[in-house]
C-alpha positions as CSV (number, residue, x, y, z in Angstrom):
1,R,5.4,2.1,-67.6
2,K,5.5,-0.6,-70.2
3,Y,7.2,-4.0,-70.3
4,K,7.1,-5.8,-73.6
5,G,4.4,-3.6,-74.8
6,E,2.2,-4.0,-71.6
7,Y,1.7,-1.6,-68.7
8,T,3.0,-3.0,-65.5
9,P,2.9,-0.7,-62.5
10,H,5.1,-0.8,-59.4
11,V,8.4,-1.9,-60.9
12,N,11.8,-0.4,-60.4
13,W,12.6,-0.8,-64.1
14,D,16.4,-0.2,-63.8
15,Q,16.9,-3.1,-61.4
16,E,13.9,-5.4,-61.5
17,V,12.7,-5.8,-65.1
18,R,14.8,-8.9,-65.6
19,I,12.8,-10.8,-63.0
20,F,9.9,-11.0,-65.5
21,D,11.9,-12.6,-68.3
22,P,12.1,-16.3,-67.0
23,Y,8.6,-16.3,-65.6
24,T,5.5,-17.5,-67.5
25,P,2.4,-17.7,-65.3
26,Q,0.3,-20.9,-65.6
27,F,-3.4,-20.8,-66.0
28,Y,-5.3,-20.9,-62.7
29,S,-8.8,-22.6,-62.9
30,G,-10.1,-21.0,-59.8
31,K,-11.4,-17.5,-58.8
32,V,-9.0,-14.7,-58.1
33,T,-10.0,-11.9,-55.8
34,L,-8.5,-8.6,-56.8
35,F,-8.3,-5.5,-54.6
36,N,-8.1,-2.5,-56.8
37,A,-6.4,0.4,-55.1
38,I,-8.6,3.3,-56.3
39,D,-6.0,6.1,-55.4
40,Q,-3.9,4.7,-58.3
41,A,-6.7,3.8,-60.6
42,D,-6.1,6.9,-62.7
43,Q,-2.8,5.4,-64.0
44,Y,-4.8,3.2,-66.2
45,D,-6.6,4.5,-69.3
46,D,-9.1,1.6,-69.1
47,P,-10.5,1.0,-65.5
48,N,-10.9,-2.7,-66.3
49,W,-7.4,-3.2,-67.6
50,L,-6.0,-4.8,-64.4
51,S,-8.8,-7.4,-64.1
52,S,-8.6,-8.1,-67.8
53,Q,-4.9,-9.0,-67.4
54,W,-5.8,-11.5,-64.6
55,L,-8.5,-13.0,-66.8
56,Q,-5.9,-14.0,-69.3
57,I,-4.5,-16.5,-66.7
58,S,-7.4,-17.3,-64.5
59,Q,-10.9,-18.6,-64.8
60,E,-12.7,-15.9,-62.9
61,V,-11.7,-12.6,-61.4
62,Q,-13.7,-10.8,-58.7
63,T,-12.7,-7.2,-58.2
64,F,-13.2,-4.8,-55.3
65,D,-12.4,-1.1,-55.4
66,V,-10.8,-0.2,-52.1
67,P,-9.5,3.1,-50.9
68,G,-5.8,3.8,-50.6
69,G,-2.7,3.1,-52.8
70,H,-0.9,-0.1,-53.7
71,T,0.7,-0.5,-50.1
72,G,-1.6,2.0,-48.4
73,L,-4.6,-0.3,-48.6
74,L,-2.9,-2.5,-46.1
75,A,-2.7,0.2,-43.5
76,E,-5.2,1.9,-41.3
77,P,-7.8,3.2,-42.1
78,H,-8.1,1.3,-45.4
79,V,-7.1,-2.1,-44.2
80,T,-10.5,-2.4,-42.4
81,V,-12.2,-2.3,-45.8
82,V,-10.0,-5.0,-47.1
83,A,-10.5,-7.1,-43.9
84,N,-14.3,-6.7,-44.1
85,I,-14.4,-7.9,-47.7
86,L,-12.1,-10.9,-46.9
87,N,-14.2,-11.7,-43.8
88,E,-17.4,-11.7,-45.8
89,C,-15.9,-13.9,-48.6
90,L,-14.6,-16.4,-46.1
91,L,-17.7,-16.6,-44.1
92,T,-19.8,-17.3,-47.2
93,N,-17.2,-19.5,-49.0
94,G,-17.2,-16.8,-51.7
95,K,-20.8,-17.1,-52.5
96,S,-22.1,-13.7,-51.3
97,C,-19.0,-11.5,-51.3
98,R,-20.0,-10.2,-54.7
99,Q,-22.9,-8.4,-53.1
100,F,-20.7,-6.9,-50.3
101,V,-20.3,-3.2,-50.8
102,A,-17.0,-1.7,-49.7
103,K,-17.5,1.7,-48.0
């Protein structure tokens, strides 16, 4: 799906596309942690496309591939992987979660 020439997943285009018109995201000078739902990764020609979009509006993007789909990664059994990554990031103040391997 494309919106203004860019691929944007998970939008009901008939009803929701107008919500993007008035919104312009501001640059975030911190780190964004992105959980990439690998069950839907094949919808992108470039596996780095989603993180590259976030890099346009943030200083740093940290990406973790997690099992499940867009909403399925927040349900068992996949939510455990997300919780483990978040826990490691919080316990180390984000310093060592880059080395954390999601299994």
